[in-house]
C-alpha distance (Angstrom), angle and dihedral (degrees) to the residues before:
residue distance angle dihedral
M1 . . .
V2 3.82 . .
L3 3.77 117.1 .
F4 3.83 121.7 -175.9
G5 3.80 91.5 -20.9
G6 3.75 96.8 -49.8
N7 3.76 140.4 82.4
K8 3.74 116.2 -86.6
E9 3.85 110.5 -132.2
N10 3.73 115.6 -119.6
Y11 3.82 107.9 -128.6
K12 3.76 96.3 170.5
D13 3.79 93.1 78.1
R14 3.80 97.0 49.3
K15 3.79 126.2 91.1
S16 3.81 105.7 -103.8
I17 3.75 143.8 179.4
I18 3.79 130.0 -166.2
I19 3.77 114.5 -141.6
Y20 3.82 109.5 -174.0
F21 3.75 147.0 157.1
S22 3.80 120.0 -144.9
R23 3.84 136.6 164.0
A24 3.71 129.0 -155.0
D25 3.79 126.2 -169.5
E26 3.82 118.5 67.4
N27 3.83 112.6 5.0
Y28 3.79 136.1 172.5
F29 3.78 117.7 -107.9
G30 3.80 119.1 -180.0
G31 3.76 97.4 -47.1
S32 3.76 101.9 -26.5
I33 3.77 138.9 74.9
R34 3.75 118.8 -122.7
Y35 3.82 135.4 172.2
V36 3.79 118.3 -114.5
D37 3.79 125.1 -175.9
K38 3.82 91.5 -150.4
G39 3.83 125.4 35.3
N40 3.78 119.8 -113.8
T41 3.78 95.2 -118.6
E42 3.78 91.1 52.4
V43 3.80 90.0 54.7
I44 3.82 90.0 54.7
A45 3.82 90.8 45.6
E46 3.82 90.1 55.6
Y47 3.78 90.2 49.4
I48 3.78 89.9 53.8
R49 3.81 92.2 45.8
D50 3.79 90.1 52.9
L51 3.81 92.5 48.9
V52 3.82 100.7 44.8
G53 3.80 104.2 20.1
A54 3.81 91.7 -120.6
D55 3.76 124.9 168.1
M56 3.82 113.6 -116.2
F57 3.78 134.2 -141.0
K58 3.81 120.6 -176.6
V59 3.83 115.0 -153.2
E60 3.73 106.6 -139.6
P61 3.81 126.4 -172.3
L62 3.80 116.9 -115.1
T63 3.80 87.6 -131.6
P64 3.82 108.6 38.5
Y65 3.72 119.1 -128.3
S66 3.85 118.6 -110.2
A67 3.78 115.8 -88.2
N68 3.80 85.8 -132.1
Y69 3.83 108.5 92.0
M70 3.86 96.2 -143.9
Q71 3.79 92.6 47.3
C72 3.82 90.4 46.9
I73 3.79 90.5 54.5
E74 3.78 90.9 56.3
E75 3.76 92.1 47.8
A76 3.84 92.1 49.3
K77 3.80 91.3 47.9
E78 3.84 90.2 53.5
R79 3.86 92.5 47.1
T80 3.80 89.9 49.1
R81 3.80 93.9 46.4
S82 3.81 93.5 48.3
H83 3.78 97.5 36.6
N84 3.80 86.0 -132.5
A85 3.76 114.8 131.9
P86 3.75 114.1 134.1
I87 3.82 116.3 -167.1
K88 3.84 131.9 -142.6
E89 3.82 95.9 -117.0
E90 3.78 139.4 3.1
V91 3.75 121.4 -104.9
P92 3.81 111.1 -95.2
D93 3.81 120.9 -107.7
I94 3.81 107.9 -66.7
S95 3.79 98.8 -171.5
S96 3.80 94.2 107.1
Y97 3.81 95.4 51.4
E98 3.82 123.8 93.8
V99 3.80 97.9 -173.4
I100 3.76 125.6 39.2
Y101 3.80 118.8 -168.1
V102 3.82 110.4 -156.4
G103 3.77 114.7 -160.9
S104 3.80 125.6 -165.8
P105 3.73 144.0 156.6
V106 3.82 111.7 -128.4
Y107 3.84 112.9 -105.1
W108 3.80 112.3 -172.9
G109 3.76 92.8 -30.6
G110 3.79 97.3 -42.9
M111 3.78 149.2 51.7
P112 3.83 124.0 -59.1
E113 3.75 111.5 -96.6
E114 3.81 90.6 -112.8
L115 3.81 90.9 69.5
F116 3.80 90.2 54.3
T117 3.79 88.5 52.1
A118 3.84 91.6 48.8
L119 3.78 98.0 45.6
K120 3.84 104.8 36.3
E121 3.80 98.7 86.1
L122 3.80 99.4 40.4
N123 3.84 125.5 107.8
F124 3.78 108.3 -123.2
E125 3.81 97.0 172.4
G126 3.84 109.2 146.9
K127 3.80 94.1 -1.1
T128 3.85 126.1 130.7
I129 3.83 113.0 -134.3
R130 3.77 117.4 -156.5
P131 3.87 110.1 -169.9
F132 3.76 122.4 -155.0
V133 3.79 122.6 -176.6
T134 3.78 138.5 -176.2
H135 3.76 118.4 -147.6
E136 3.79 144.9 153.1
G137 3.84 99.6 -126.8
S138 3.79 108.7 -29.6
G139 3.82 101.1 88.3
L140 3.82 115.7 -158.1
S141 3.82 89.3 -27.3
S142 3.83 110.7 -179.7
I143 3.83 96.6 -31.8
P144 3.88 96.4 107.2
N145 3.77 89.8 51.6
Q146 3.83 92.4 45.7
L147 3.80 88.4 52.0
R148 3.85 91.1 48.6
D149 3.82 87.0 54.4
I150 3.81 97.9 47.0
C151 3.89 99.7 33.2
S152 3.83 98.0 62.9
G153 3.76 113.6 -170.6
A154 3.79 94.6 20.4
K155 3.77 131.1 114.1
V156 3.80 103.1 -123.4
E157 3.76 113.6 -161.4
T158 3.80 123.9 -152.3
G159 3.83 93.2 -106.8
I160 3.77 133.9 -164.3
A161 3.79 134.1 -72.2
I162 3.77 122.7 -151.9
T163 3.80 122.5 -168.6
G164 3.83 106.5 -121.4
S165 3.82 93.1 -128.7
M166 3.81 89.2 54.1
V167 3.79 98.5 46.9
R168 3.83 97.8 101.2
S169 3.79 90.3 55.3
S170 3.81 97.6 41.9
K171 3.83 102.5 87.0
G172 3.79 91.4 107.9
K173 3.80 92.5 50.2
I174 3.82 89.6 51.3
E175 3.85 91.4 48.0
N176 3.83 90.0 53.0
W177 3.82 90.4 48.3
I178 3.83 92.3 50.4
């Protein structure tokens, strides 16, 4: 398939893992707070898994965030400020994967601190990183650049941004991106 004068890479045939952070409970959607039983980024991660057959790893905080959105914001700000966000378990060995999808909500223009904790010790040499984010107006923000900084040796693509309130109707958009 030709896309914009070049060949579109086929990611469906490459061994892949999805490493993502997602939070359910109260979330912000275009000016209002609503409860969700599954976080927006997790919904996108599952779409990708279904499309490419990737393995999945959910990064979970050692101390869960509050279910209350306003309290969660304060906890996330503190973890970002202090760069202290331990996680429940380490990411599995990524040496056999060619493509790594990294999924994140946008927190103040960047990734949640838990993703930094999860990714900082991994060897990304020769890997392709495909970021995907959920947001309510900030797009990809600085996440591709953050990944370029932390994923030394990897090719970090620009990625895709999905508005949180549109996540459940975005499967087609994700399929076109893949």
